[in-house]
VOGU-3710 file (C-alpha; in Angstrom, 3 decimals, decimal comma):
1> mmifykqrla> 0,000/0,000/0,000  1,168/3,502/-0,808  -0,318/6,762/0,434  -0,054/9,930/-1,632  -1,147/12,405/1,007  -1,116/15,653/-0,988  -2,838/14,038/-3,963  -5,398/12,400/-1,611  -4,868/8,920/-3,026  -4,189/5,477/-1,550
11> ylavpktgts> -2,955/2,683/-3,792  -4,197/-0,682/-2,526  -1,870/-3,400/-3,785  -3,873/-6,433/-4,897  -1,283/-9,252/-5,053  -0,196/-10,498/-8,504  -1,361/-7,352/-10,324  1,976/-5,640/-10,975  2,230/-4,171/-7,480  6,016/-4,444/-7,146
21> averalhrra> 6,509/-2,614/-10,446  4,112/0,153/-9,374  5,845/0,489/-6,009  9,290/0,657/-7,599  8,146/3,372/-10,019  6,298/5,528/-7,503  7,670/4,933/-4,005  9,738/8,138/-4,009  6,592/10,186/-4,613  4,583/8,507/-1,860
31> savlrdppgl> 4,103/9,988/1,599  4,008/6,492/3,097  4,913/3,069/1,725  3,873/-0,045/3,647  6,071/-2,959/2,575  6,430/-5,356/5,502  5,022/-7,612/6,641  3,245/-8,684/3,415  -0,117/-8,312/5,137  0,502/-4,564/5,382
41> khtnarsyer> 1,832/-4,222/1,848  -1,318/-5,921/0,590  -3,793/-4,151/2,872  -7,270/-4,726/1,458  -10,067/-2,174/1,187  -11,818/-3,287/4,389  -8,635/-3,093/6,435  -7,801/0,304/4,951  -11,187/1,676/5,960  -10,942/0,178/9,440
51> rfrsmfergg> -7,296/0,796/10,303  -5,864/3,571/8,159  -8,444/6,012/6,787  -8,803/7,999/10,000  -5,003/8,127/10,355  -4,542/9,931/7,032  -7,648/12,111/7,013  -6,904/14,465/9,855  -6,860/18,198/9,229  -10,179/18,669/7,444
61> lapietvavm> -8,781/17,911/3,987  -10,703/16,144/1,229  -11,133/12,383/1,725  -8,403/10,134/0,392  -9,614/8,072/-2,553  -8,511/4,479/-3,094  -7,333/2,881/-6,320  -6,599/-0,760/-7,162  -6,159/-3,157/-10,082  -7,933/-6,495/-10,574
71> replswlssw> -6,846/-9,440/-12,715  -8,905/-12,106/-14,509  -9,461/-14,635/-11,673  -8,181/-17,749/-13,427  -5,088/-15,915/-14,643  -4,602/-14,544/-11,126  -4,663/-18,018/-9,585  -2,385/-19,323/-12,320  0,124/-16,625/-11,437  -0,007/-17,616/-7,771
81> fryrqrpala> 0,468/-21,283/-8,693  3,467/-20,539/-10,902  4,986/-18,078/-8,435  4,887/-20,660/-5,659  6,696/-23,185/-7,854  9,899/-21,152/-7,791  12,968/-23,007/-6,445  13,306/-20,661/-3,466  10,138/-22,184/-1,971  11,154/-25,831/-2,470
91> ghanstegls> 10,283/-27,817/0,639  8,219/-24,974/2,125  4,545/-25,442/3,032  3,665/-22,701/0,538  5,393/-24,446/-2,371  3,362/-25,855/-5,266  6,324/-27,848/-6,549  5,238/-31,205/-7,959  1,555/-30,245/-8,092  -0,648/-29,911/-11,154
101> fdqfieayll> -2,800/-26,826/-11,608  -5,868/-29,033/-11,087  -4,491/-30,103/-7,704  -3,830/-26,497/-6,778  -7,388/-25,446/-7,653  -8,845/-28,472/-5,855  -6,973/-27,362/-2,734  -8,061/-23,745/-3,231  -11,713/-24,830/-3,314  -11,446/-26,632/0,029
111> kdqppfaqvg> -12,965/-25,102/3,148  -9,733/-25,822/5,014  -7,099/-24,851/2,478  -3,524/-26,110/2,832  -0,959/-23,301/3,159  0,041/-23,363/-0,519  -3,548/-22,618/-1,557  -4,207/-19,796/0,900  -4,080/-16,840/-1,472  -7,373/-15,121/-0,688
121> sqgrfvtddn> -9,769/-13,552/-3,158  -9,587/-10,388/-5,218  -13,320/-9,933/-4,828  -13,027/-9,828/-1,056  -10,002/-7,539/-1,365  -11,962/-4,757/-3,093  -15,444/-5,100/-1,532  -17,184/-4,644/1,803  -18,904/-7,338/3,863  -21,966/-7,136/1,589
131> gdllvnhlfq> -19,945/-7,673/-1,580  -20,284/-4,040/-2,678  -17,315/-2,288/-4,257  -15,268/-0,425/-1,644  -12,520/0,977/-3,894  -13,054/4,392/-5,471  -11,250/3,536/-8,707  -10,806/-0,044/-9,944  -8,893/-0,916/-13,120  -8,419/-4,077/-15,168
141> yedfdpfidf> -4,964/-5,656/-15,147  -5,320/-6,835/-18,755  -5,896/-3,241/-19,893  -3,227/-1,469/-17,849  -2,941/1,771/-19,845  -6,023/3,471/-18,335  -4,576/2,816/-14,865  -1,240/4,352/-15,867  -3,041/7,335/-17,404  -5,003/7,773/-14,172
151> lhkrlggdfe> -1,792/7,811/-12,119  -0,119/10,272/-14,480  -3,048/12,665/-14,200  -3,478/12,238/-10,461  0,183/12,304/-9,427  1,739/14,306/-12,243  5,112/13,774/-13,889  6,475/10,891/-15,921  7,399/7,424/-14,735  8,046/4,011/-16,229
161> lqtvnqspkr> 6,971/0,585/-15,042  9,432/-2,294/-15,297  8,510/-5,929/-14,755  9,323/-7,158/-11,237  8,697/-10,531/-9,529  7,236/-12,088/-12,667  6,019/-15,652/-12,213  7,813/-18,366/-14,233  6,267/-19,006/-17,635  4,343/-22,275/-17,921
171> hidlsadlek> 1,364/-23,519/-19,904  -1,582/-24,065/-17,574  -4,561/-26,353/-18,159  -7,620/-26,742/-15,934  -10,299/-29,408/-16,239  -13,757/-28,230/-17,283  -15,366/-29,457/-14,045  -12,894/-27,583/-11,881  -13,242/-24,433/-13,960  -17,012/-24,571/-13,480
181> alhqhlaldf> -16,587/-25,077/-9,733  -14,134/-22,184/-9,598  -16,592/-19,861/-11,366  -19,177/-20,742/-8,732  -16,727/-20,314/-5,863  -15,443/-16,964/-7,154  -18,714/-15,681/-8,571  -18,100/-12,195/-7,124  -14,594/-12,026/-8,593  -15,755/-13,024/-12,064
191> eihgalangp> -18,684/-10,609/-11,864  -16,503/-7,635/-10,956  -13,834/-8,472/-13,515  -16,505/-8,943/-16,163  -17,848/-5,465/-15,425  -14,345/-4,050/-15,938  -14,519/-5,149/-19,575  -16,610/-1,986/-20,107  -13,961/0,224/-18,508  -12,741/1,149/-15,028
201> lslg> -15,226/1,094/-12,155  -15,683/4,086/-9,868  -17,723/4,717/-6,751  -20,281/7,499/-6,909
//
């Protein structure tokens, strides 16, 4: 998470949506950068509202708006799966080494997920307890240019994004039955991402 106090903007870093590249490009402009532990770096919209909004809105200034990026849910999970196959995690409980993507999704769909499948949900990241959008400006990962344009206009100045922490390339297949089950399990995620096909979403 990064706070741009003067520009009244908070960037909420949805994991696996280019967050490290955005942080590297913009951290010098930010008033506050939360990096560690990972739970703070990836503070979701609910936690921001509960723990941080009042901290940064003292002084009678305009409210701080939030911005985030969302990725197609299957692609997002594929990125998690591939990222956790990296050699550095070999032997760790979070490693997906030796697993198929089907096995990863089967574990993700369990009520009691094993550690390697505990990656959360983008839908829950950007919504409130009722499933309503809680982020002021939400952009689609697959169409990144509008997000970059938004940041240029809101923050001013030029900057470049360079790829950071990219997951290893690998062809991913998922059985039809598991894909159907995943669509049911992540109905909110697919609904929100589908709405982004028509352009960024904004509150109000």
